[in-house]
C-alpha positions in Angstrom: 56.0 3.9 98.6 56.2 6.1 95.5 57.6 3.1 93.5 54.7 0.9 94.6 52.2 3.6 93.5 53.9 4.0 90.2 53.9 0.3 89.5 50.2 0.2 90.3 49.5 3.1 87.9 51.4 1.2 85.1 49.3 -1.9 85.7 46.1 0.1 85.6 47.2 1.8 82.4 47.9 -1.6 80.8 44.5 -2.9 82.0 42.8 0.2 80.6 44.6 -0.1 77.3 43.6 -3.8 77.1 40.0 -2.9 77.8 40.1 -0.2 75.1 41.6 -2.7 72.6 38.8 -5.2 73.4 36.2 -2.5 72.9 37.8 -1.4 69.7 38.0 -4.9 68.3 34.4 -5.6 69.3 33.3 -2.4 67.7 35.3 -3.2 64.5 33.8 -6.7 64.3 30.4 -5.3 64.8 30.8 -2.6 62.2 32.5 -4.7 59.5 31.0 -8.2 60.2 29.0 -8.1 57.0 32.0 -7.2 54.9 34.1 -9.9 56.6 31.4 -12.4 56.0 31.1 -11.4 52.4 34.9 -11.6 52.0 35.1 -15.1 53.5 32.1 -16.2 51.5 33.8 -14.8 48.4 37.0 -16.7 49.1 35.1 -19.9 49.8 33.0 -19.4 46.7 36.1 -18.9 44.6 37.6 -22.2 45.8 34.2 -23.9 45.4 34.0 -22.7 41.8 37.5 -23.9 41.1 36.6 -27.3 42.6 33.4 -27.4 40.6 35.1 -26.6 37.3 37.9 -29.1 38.1 35.4 -31.9 38.8 33.4 -30.9 35.7 36.6 -31.1 33.6 37.4 -34.5 35.0 33.9 -35.7 34.3 34.0 -34.4 30.7 37.3 -36.1 30.1 36.0 -39.4 31.6 32.9 -39.2 29.4 35.1 -38.5 26.3 37.3 -41.5 27.1 34.2 -43.7 27.6 32.8 -42.6 24.3 36.1 -43.4 22.5 36.2 -46.8 24.2 32.6 -47.5 23.0 33.5 -46.4 19.4 36.6 -48.6 19.4 34.7 -51.6 20.8 32.1 -51.1 18.1 34.7 -51.0 15.4 36.4 -54.2 16.8 33.0 -56.0 16.8 32.4 -54.9 13.2 35.8 -56.1 12.1 35.3 -59.4 13.8 31.9 -59.8 12.1 33.4 -58.9 8.7 36.3 -61.4 9.3 33.8 -64.1 10.2 31.8 -63.4 7.0 34.9 -63.3 4.9 36.0 -66.7 6.3 32.6 -68.2 5.4 32.8 -66.7 1.9 36.4 -68.1 1.4 35.2 -71.5 2.5 32.2 -71.4 0.2 34.3 -70.2 -2.7 36.9 -73.0 -1.9 34.1 -75.6 -2.3 32.9 -73.9 -5.5 29.5 -73.1 -4.2 29.4 -69.9 -6.1 29.7 -71.8 -9.3 26.8 -74.1 -8.5 24.4 -71.7 -6.8 23.4 -68.1 -6.3 24.0 -67.6 -2.6 22.7 -65.0 -0.2 24.5 -64.7 3.2 22.1 -64.2 6.2 22.5 -63.8 9.9 20.4 -65.9 12.3 18.4 -63.5 14.4 16.7 -66.0 16.8 16.4 -69.8 17.3 13.6 -72.1 18.4 15.4 -75.3 19.2 12.3 -77.1 20.3 10.4 -75.9 17.3 13.1 -77.0 14.9 13.3 -73.6 13.3 15.2 -70.3 13.3 14.8 -66.8 11.9 17.1 -65.1 9.5 17.5 -61.3 8.7 16.5 -61.6 5.0 13.0 -61.5 3.5 10.9 -60.5 0.6 12.9 -57.4 0.0 15.9 -59.6 -0.5 14.2 -61.8 -3.0 13.5 -64.8 -0.7 10.8 -67.2 -1.5 9.2 -70.1 0.4 11.0 -73.4 -0.3 14.5 -72.0 -0.8 17.2 -74.3 0.7 19.4 -73.1 3.5 23.0 -74.4 3.8 26.2 -73.7 5.7 29.5 -72.6 4.1 30.5 -76.3 4.2 27.7 -77.3 1.8 25.7 -78.8 4.7 21.9 -78.7 4.3 20.3 -77.0 7.3 16.8 -76.4 6.3 14.3 -74.7 4.0 12.6 -71.2 4.0 9.2 -71.9 5.5 7.7 -68.4 6.0 8.8 -65.1 4.3 8.1 -61.6 5.6 9.4 -58.2 4.4 12.7 -58.1 6.3 13.0 -61.6 7.8 12.1 -65.2 7.2 11.6 -68.4 9.2 13.7 -71.4 8.4 12.5 -74.9 9.2 15.2 -77.4 9.9 15.7 -80.4 7.6 15.3 -82.6 10.7 11.7 -81.5 11.2 9.2 -84.3 10.9 7.1 -82.5 8.3 9.9 -82.2 5.8 10.8 -85.0 3.5 13.9 -85.2 1.3 15.3 -87.7 -1.2 18.7 -88.9 -0.1 21.6 -91.0 -1.2 24.0 -93.0 0.9 27.4 -92.3 -0.6 29.4 -95.2 -2.2 26.5 -97.6 -1.6 24.3 -96.9 -4.6 21.5 -96.7 -2.1 18.6 -94.3 -1.9 15.9 -93.5 0.6 13.5 -90.9 1.9 14.5 -88.7 4.8 11.8 -87.7 7.3 13.2 -86.0 10.4 16.3 -88.0 11.2 15.0 -91.3 9.8 15.6 -92.6 6.3 13.1 -95.1 5.1 12.7 -97.3 2.0 16.4 -98.2 1.9 17.1 -101.6 0.3 18.6 -104.2 2.6 21.3 -105.6 0.3 23.3 -102.4 -0.1 25.9 -103.2 2.6 25.3 -99.9 4.5 27.4 -99.4 7.6 27.4 -97.1 10.6 29.3 -93.9 9.7 28.3 -93.8 6.0 27.7 -90.3 4.7 24.3 -89.2 3.5 23.7 -86.5 0.8 20.7 -85.1 -1.1 19.7 -87.1 -4.2 18.9 -85.8 -7.6 15.5 -87.3 -7.9 13.6 -84.2 -8.8 12.9 -83.2 -5.3 12.9 -79.8 -3.5 16.7 -79.7 -2.8 19.7 -79.7 -5.2 21.7 -82.9 -5.2 25.0 -83.3 -3.5 24.3 -81.3 -0.3 25.6 -83.0 2.9 23.1 -84.1 5.4 24.7 -86.4 8.0 26.1 -89.8 8.9 24.3 -93.1 9.4 24.1 -93.5 13.2 21.8 -96.6 13.5 20.5 -99.3 11.2 17.1 -100.9 11.9 16.3 -104.1 9.9 13.0 -106.0 9.9 13.4 -109.6 8.5 9.8 -109.5 7.2 10.4 -106.3 5.2 12.3 -105.8 2.0 13.5 -102.4 3.2 15.5 -101.2 6.2 15.4 -97.9 8.1 18.4 -95.7 9.0 18.8 -93.2 11.7 21.2 -90.3 10.9 23.2 -87.8 12.9 23.1 -84.4 11.1 26.3 -82.7 10.2 25.2 -79.4 11.7 24.7 -78.3 15.2 22.0 -75.5 15.2 23.2 -74.2 18.6 26.6 -73.3 17.1 25.4 -71.8 13.7 25.3 -68.0 13.5 25.2 -67.4 9.7 23.9 -69.4 6.8 23.7 -69.2 3.0 20.3 -69.2 1.2 20.3 -70.7 -2.2 18.2 -68.3 -4.2 18.8 -69.6 -7.7 
């Protein structure tokens, strides 16, 4: 009987102790809840700041690499442009164009294929004048300066219908007048054939002699006429040309 009573007292003591512990913990949490919240917030804020600075560092490194890539890409483009210009100059020098003409290298800024014209990035400030011939590095006549502005000019293609040019059919001792892609006033008895080369003639016209124009593509004869008409295919393809030389003297 005494043992049972003692055991019950022990259980009551444990229960009381447990209740006291619960009360103590509740009181502790109540009294120090603000401090615990501040502590947990501080810890979380610390890790949040670390994460922010880490992400910021990664972003700055990425931006730096992107800037370096852009600078390198720009340098590569500049080198490619210079190489292209140097190649054109080497070709022109190889043909002796620098001995025959004063040349100014120009970039084509825009093209009007239907309008038979294009714009170059040279103008009055570069000494350009209306009527100056425009050629490629291979001595192919492309057109003529038609309008001049301060920093750019419009070039009209030699194949335009409103431009005429005295021409010669090589090795045939034949001459004619080029308008657009047609050559008129060519004598019939010159033995001209498809594929014959056409160049500018030295008949006191607008263009220097010896500039390449194109190949005879078609021959039209009229038995009642003394002359024949030729159709040419130009040596140049305006869609592929990026740079030209302007003969400025």
